[in-house]
C-alpha positions as CSV (number, residue, x, y, z in Angstrom):
1,X,-157.2,-35.8,72.4
2,X,-153.9,-34.5,71.1
3,X,-155.4,-33.7,67.6
4,X,-157.8,-31.2,69.2
5,X,-155.7,-28.8,71.3
6,X,-158.7,-26.7,72.2
7,X,-161.0,-29.5,73.3
8,X,-161.4,-30.9,76.8
9,X,-158.6,-32.9,78.3
10,X,-158.8,-35.6,80.8
11,X,-156.0,-35.8,83.4
12,X,-155.1,-38.9,85.4
13,X,-153.6,-38.3,88.8
14,X,-150.4,-40.4,89.1
15,X,-149.1,-38.9,92.3
16,X,-150.5,-41.3,94.8
17,X,-147.3,-43.3,95.2
18,X,-144.7,-40.7,94.5
19,X,-142.0,-40.0,97.1
20,X,-140.3,-36.7,96.2
21,X,-137.4,-35.0,97.8
22,X,-134.4,-32.9,96.9
23,X,-131.3,-34.7,98.2
24,X,-128.1,-32.9,99.0
25,X,-124.7,-34.5,98.3
26,X,-123.5,-37.3,100.6
27,X,-126.1,-40.1,100.2
28,X,-125.1,-43.3,101.9
29,X,-125.8,-46.9,100.9
30,X,-125.5,-49.8,103.4
31,X,-122.3,-51.8,102.8
32,X,-124.0,-55.2,102.7
33,X,-127.6,-54.4,101.7
34,X,-128.1,-52.1,98.7
35,X,-131.8,-51.8,99.6
36,X,-130.9,-49.8,102.7
37,X,-129.6,-46.2,102.6
38,X,-130.1,-42.6,103.7
39,X,-129.7,-39.1,102.5
40,X,-130.1,-35.6,103.6
41,X,-132.9,-33.5,102.0
42,X,-133.8,-29.9,101.6
43,X,-136.3,-28.9,104.3
44,X,-137.2,-32.6,105.0
45,X,-134.5,-33.9,107.3
46,X,-132.5,-37.0,106.7
47,X,-134.5,-39.8,105.2
48,X,-133.9,-43.6,105.6
49,X,-134.8,-46.1,102.8
50,X,-135.4,-49.7,103.5
51,X,-136.8,-51.3,100.3
52,X,-140.2,-49.6,100.7
53,X,-142.1,-46.7,99.1
54,X,-142.1,-45.1,102.6
55,X,-139.0,-43.2,103.5
56,X,-138.6,-42.7,107.3
57,X,-137.4,-39.5,108.9
58,X,-134.4,-40.2,111.1
59,X,-133.2,-36.7,112.3
60,X,-134.5,-33.9,114.5
61,X,-136.3,-32.0,111.7
62,X,-133.8,-29.9,109.8
63,X,-132.3,-29.6,106.4
64,X,-130.5,-32.9,106.2
65,X,-126.9,-33.0,104.8
66,X,-124.1,-35.4,104.2
67,X,-124.5,-38.9,105.6
68,X,-122.1,-41.9,106.4
69,X,-122.9,-45.5,107.2
70,X,-120.0,-47.2,109.0
71,X,-118.6,-50.0,106.8
72,X,-117.3,-52.1,109.7
73,X,-120.3,-51.6,112.0
74,X,-123.2,-50.8,109.6
75,X,-125.6,-50.2,112.4
76,X,-123.7,-47.0,113.1
77,X,-125.0,-44.1,111.1
78,X,-123.8,-40.5,110.9
79,X,-125.8,-37.6,109.5
80,X,-125.7,-33.9,109.5
81,X,-128.1,-30.9,109.7
82,X,-127.6,-27.5,108.2
83,X,-124.8,-25.5,109.7
84,X,-122.6,-28.6,110.4
85,X,-124.4,-30.3,113.3
86,X,-123.4,-33.9,113.3
87,X,-125.5,-36.8,114.8
88,X,-124.7,-40.4,115.4
89,X,-127.1,-43.3,115.7
90,X,-126.0,-46.8,116.7
91,X,-129.3,-48.5,115.8
92,X,-129.5,-48.2,112.1
93,X,-130.8,-44.7,112.0
94,X,-133.9,-45.5,114.0
95,X,-136.0,-42.4,114.5
96,X,-135.0,-40.5,117.7
97,X,-132.0,-42.8,118.3
98,X,-129.4,-40.1,117.6
99,X,-127.0,-38.2,119.8
100,X,-124.9,-35.1,119.0
101,X,-121.4,-35.9,117.8
102,X,-119.6,-32.5,117.7
103,X,-117.1,-32.6,120.6
104,X,-113.9,-30.8,119.5
105,X,-115.3,-28.9,116.5
106,X,-114.9,-25.1,116.7
107,X,-118.1,-23.6,115.5
108,X,-116.5,-20.2,115.3
109,X,-115.0,-21.6,112.0
110,X,-116.8,-20.8,108.9
111,X,-119.1,-23.7,108.1
112,X,-121.2,-24.3,104.9
113,X,-124.9,-24.6,105.2
114,X,-124.5,-28.2,104.1
115,X,-121.0,-29.1,105.4
116,X,-119.2,-32.2,104.2
117,X,-118.6,-35.3,106.3
118,X,-117.0,-38.5,104.9
119,X,-115.8,-41.8,106.2
120,X,-112.3,-43.0,105.5
121,X,-112.4,-46.0,103.2
122,X,-109.2,-47.4,104.7
123,X,-109.6,-46.9,108.5
124,X,-112.7,-47.9,110.5
125,X,-114.1,-45.3,112.9
126,X,-112.2,-42.5,111.1
127,X,-114.3,-39.7,109.7
128,X,-113.5,-36.3,108.3
129,X,-115.6,-33.1,108.6
130,X,-115.1,-29.8,106.8
131,X,-115.6,-26.2,108.1
132,X,-112.9,-23.8,106.9
133,X,-110.6,-26.5,108.3
134,X,-110.5,-30.3,108.1
135,X,-111.4,-32.2,111.3
136,X,-110.8,-35.8,111.9
137,X,-112.1,-38.4,114.4
138,X,-110.6,-41.8,115.0
139,X,-113.2,-43.0,117.5
140,X,-116.5,-42.9,115.5
141,X,-117.2,-39.1,116.2
142,X,-116.8,-39.3,119.9
143,X,-114.0,-36.6,119.6
144,X,-112.9,-34.4,116.7
145,X,-109.5,-32.8,116.2
146,X,-108.6,-30.1,113.6
147,X,-105.9,-31.6,111.4
148,X,-105.4,-28.6,109.1
149,X,-105.1,-24.9,109.4
150,X,-107.8,-22.6,108.1
151,X,-107.7,-23.6,104.4
152,X,-109.7,-20.6,103.2
153,X,-108.1,-17.7,105.0
154,X,-111.5,-17.3,106.8
155,X,-113.1,-16.2,103.5
156,X,-115.2,-19.4,102.9
157,X,-116.0,-22.9,104.0
158,X,-115.2,-26.2,102.5
159,X,-118.0,-27.7,100.3
160,X,-116.5,-31.1,99.6
161,X,-113.7,-33.3,100.9
162,X,-112.4,-36.7,99.8
163,X,-110.0,-39.4,101.0
164,X,-107.8,-41.2,98.5
165,X,-108.8,-44.9,98.6
166,X,-105.2,-45.9,98.1
167,X,-103.7,-43.7,100.9
168,X,-105.6,-42.0,103.7
């Protein structure tokens, strides 16, 4: 009863179907099915959504970070954990279907707690990853190569990167 602020109040629990998480930047939506996607969450790993109230954990149990779903082969999913660890799944992010995808990355570089990874909108299998440098892969994260010098003078790490849709 709002008119009686000192009287008894009845509360109704509406939490039964809530799915709550704090998502980091870099959420991915499937290129041909907007009801499928994934995102990295604080303290709750990378979560997969498939048109259901139940989100499924796809990673190894970490702070999930940026994610990428391959536009050309959308069964290939990339996701990160804190500190820049990159994983690859070739079966739609099915739980425990991931492998490490960090060959060529120098982890003596400064790297953000939630490091950026993005897919190139113009070139299939090309991804970019940021530490204090920019890394590129042209083979779906099998091998990474640094394509820039240290952009921060070893004082910081990159927090975001982007590719121009008109010109990679």
